[in-house]
C-alpha angles and dihedrals in degrees: 000000000000107000093184099084137102119272120274089240089073092061088067092067118089115224115243112274091198097052096091093049092047091048091049092051091052091048090053091050092050088053089058098257120142108242119186102213128199093168104097117115093191137074114266090217123101120248108270112268097239090058092051091046092055090052090049091050089051090052091050090052090053097252090158102114130098116293122212110285092251092049135260113327091230093055093046088052091049091050090048090054092046093050092050097045099038104027106027090240117135105203118161113228088250089065093059128085124190116214140174095283132324088278089062090046091054091048091051093049094049091047089050094051104037127085123180110293096012117138129225120193113227116190111213161271078046140182103275096235097060097079093043092052090052091049092049088053090054094253133122119246111220105200120196113187127215116211132232091243091058093047088254089291122139127216120230088241088062090053092045090055093064104038115110137170087270094057110116106170149354124226118224118193113182122192088030136227113234103015103039089225115153118202120226127223095265092052092048090047090055091050091047091051089050091051092047092048091055097034094242132159116241117220105199114196105197100165092128096045096122095046100081129130145200093037094302115156122215115234122198109220091216090064094066097086142337092258092052090045091056093053097043128094109198116208124192141140148177103263103092107030097042099032090244101134095135093048090073101214125146136144145202130208126189150110116349096245094050093046090047090054091047090050092051092048093048092048089062098040118036105347113208124348124250110315103212092043088062091063088057089051091055088056090049091057094043101046115357103097098097093061091042090059091049089055092047091053090051092048090050091054092048092046091054093048094046094044093049091048094048098047089049089066111096113245096019121107126184139184109229109243121231097195149005114042106276139103118202106194124183114241098169093115091074097066096241129114115237096258094051091044092053094044093052093043090055095047097042103036105016091239118137120206131156123254116243094220097090088049089056097257115095092177092064140062129206124233121186118211092199085111140085126290087242090059090049092051098042094038096051090047087057091046090052093050091049093051090048089055095055 
């Protein structure tokens, strides 16, 4: 037997189906071609100046040493205050752990909850990393897909049909990547009752909470009752709302035993996240809301323009998103799977979009409107020409 080989765990992970298309788009740009890209999963705005200034001040003070594994006490306290005042979630600072982005927080939580063979329900279309995280942890992702015609919403009967004695948790992502769907209080209440009935944890990914439109109000599922609160792990971060993707700061808050396990895991993997970046995050929580609202207004304008342009294309249907910064139109009427559609669109019209297959929906593609109005106009013109040619 050859002992010099990678661990079997790595065979559980699916390679990225979008990597080749992303690499090709970058290659075309390097060659000087104009590519209209809707692929970005990050705001195109710069981090607000006051946040950067606080990080610079921290650097000048010499705040460059290790922070406590859970994060700076001042930032944990600021997050605790934010969660109570904005989300109705009363987490003590000791029940909060800072990590290297919300993605890292989700990974830690899933690793802490999953034993070999455990199942985690993932409503879809879903963020493509959820199933891979569950597989890495030794668990089984149980994906239940909502359809375009139902607005990507699932019935409780559909969830009931997949729950088993091995089910440990359900992931809730509202607003959603890739669909932009935001769940209302009644929908979240039904999910919470389902989780309570089957004694499940709820992993609530709320990274897009501030990016909601048309008067929609974000609701944290953990705020619905004390029982739901005690079974919910809330995950959030600074990347999307404050245009801080490269700062790599996220957090989770939840029951003491789960947070204790996350803390132990993190102490042996990454330790604390970047120290001076955490001082910038404190400023974001204390004074960054004005610039957040400016970004939200810009995203709302772009969403409206992109949505109107996309649904005007014959053969394309699309559920209007209520949050995040993605459209997830259905392109199944053209007889191409999502990977082939995206590959040909890029080569023929220099328009880059993301296939729906890794999100669980091969009849759809994802377009981000975290881009300029020019990209929206030129890119949708190219999309229209491509569709006309099919």
